[in-house]
C-alpha positions in Angstrom: 64.7 -2.9 -85.4 65.4 0.3 -83.5 62.9 3.1 -84.0 63.8 6.7 -83.6 61.7 8.2 -80.8 60.6 11.2 -82.9 59.4 8.8 -85.7 57.5 6.8 -83.1 55.7 9.9 -81.8 54.8 10.9 -85.3 53.3 7.5 -86.2 52.6 5.2 -83.2 52.1 8.1 -80.9 48.9 9.1 -82.5 47.3 5.7 -81.9 48.6 5.8 -78.3 47.0 9.1 -77.7 43.7 8.1 -79.3 43.6 4.9 -77.3 44.3 6.6 -73.9 41.7 9.4 -74.6 39.1 6.8 -75.6 39.8 4.8 -72.4 40.0 7.6 -69.9 38.4 10.7 -71.5 40.0 13.8 -72.8 41.6 15.2 -69.6 42.8 12.1 -67.9 43.6 10.5 -71.3 45.9 13.4 -72.3 47.6 13.3 -68.9 48.1 9.5 -69.3 49.5 10.1 -72.8 51.9 12.7 -71.5 53.1 10.4 -68.8 53.5 7.5 -71.3 55.4 9.7 -73.8 57.7 11.1 -71.0 58.4 7.5 -69.8 59.1 6.5 -73.4 61.5 9.3 -73.9 63.3 8.5 -70.7 63.6 4.8 -71.4 63.7 4.8 -75.2 66.8 2.7 -75.4 64.8 -0.2 -73.9 61.3 0.6 -75.2 62.4 1.4 -78.8 63.6 -2.1 -79.5 60.4 -3.8 -78.2 58.1 -5.4 -80.7 55.2 -3.2 -79.8 56.4 0.1 -78.2 52.9 1.6 -78.5 51.3 -1.3 -76.6 53.9 -1.1 -73.9 53.5 2.7 -73.5 49.7 2.2 -73.5 50.1 0.1 -70.4 52.4 2.8 -68.9 49.6 5.4 -69.6 47.0 3.0 -68.1 48.9 2.9 -64.9 49.2 6.7 -64.8 45.5 7.1 -65.5 44.5 4.6 -62.8 46.6 6.5 -60.2 45.0 9.8 -61.1 41.4 8.6 -61.9 38.7 11.0 -60.9 36.0 9.5 -58.7 33.3 11.5 -60.5 33.7 9.6 -63.8 36.1 10.0 -66.7 33.9 11.7 -69.3 32.9 15.3 -69.0 29.3 16.2 -68.9 28.2 17.5 -72.3 27.6 21.3 -72.5 23.8 21.9 -72.8 24.0 24.0 -76.0 25.3 23.2 -79.5 25.6 19.4 -79.2 24.4 17.0 -81.9 21.4 14.9 -80.9 23.0 12.3 -78.6 21.2 9.9 -76.2 21.7 11.6 -72.8 22.2 8.2 -71.1 25.1 7.3 -73.4 27.9 8.7 -71.3 26.7 7.0 -68.0 26.2 3.8 -70.0 29.7 4.0 -71.4 31.1 4.6 -67.9 29.3 1.5 -66.8 31.3 -0.7 -69.2 34.5 -2.4 -68.2 37.6 -0.5 -69.2 38.4 -3.0 -72.0 34.8 -3.0 -73.3 34.6 0.8 -73.3 37.9 1.2 -75.0 37.2 -1.3 -77.8 33.6 0.0 -78.4 34.7 3.6 -78.6 37.7 3.0 -80.8 35.8 0.8 -83.2 32.4 2.3 -83.3 33.1 6.0 -82.5 36.6 6.5 -84.0 36.3 3.9 -86.9 39.3 1.9 -86.0 39.5 -1.7 -87.1 39.5 -4.5 -84.5 43.0 -5.4 -85.8 44.3 -1.8 -85.0 42.8 -2.0 -81.5 44.3 -5.4 -81.0 47.7 -4.1 -82.0 47.5 -1.1 -79.6 46.3 -3.3 -76.7 48.7 -6.1 -77.6 45.9 -8.7 -77.5 44.3 -11.1 -80.0 41.7 -9.7 -82.4 39.2 -12.2 -81.0 39.6 -10.6 -77.6 38.8 -7.2 -79.1 35.7 -8.6 -80.8 34.5 -10.3 -77.6 34.9 -7.0 -75.7 33.0 -5.2 -78.4 30.2 -7.8 -78.4 29.8 -7.8 -74.6 30.1 -4.0 -74.4 27.4 -3.5 -77.0 25.1 -5.9 -75.2 25.6 -4.0 -71.9 25.0 -0.7 -73.7 21.8 -2.0 -75.2 20.6 -3.1 -71.8 21.6 0.2 -70.1 19.9 2.3 -72.8 17.0 -0.1 -73.0 17.5 -0.6 -76.8 15.5 -3.6 -78.2 16.5 -5.4 -81.3 14.1 -5.4 -84.3 15.1 -8.9 -85.1 13.1 -10.5 -82.3 
């Protein structure tokens, strides 16, 4: 089934943008999204007939973000005034996760995506997404020194 490029941007493009911003932060994520959309536009005859154009373009965006990755981290430091109460160590803890763990944790727990939606974007099995989430949350708990009440 051939999808019209403009229809893709209106539907699948939103999840592509959200996934890249979650993976690489607002600045690098938007740049990666722009690169992916530009690539998609230029190669739409080939990309538009793929089974998962958003997943393919996500990989294109990942490549662009990796080339341009800032050595000082991908998330901006929060401004000191007007923020909700957020654990100050959260951003460094998120940066300490693997890219897959960070992406899955942020999309599911911060942006309220389902594991199925994340799996479709990443073109992986739902079980892989759940594993990344579980391992990412364990590492976040360790980094933030959060102890379970169940023990």
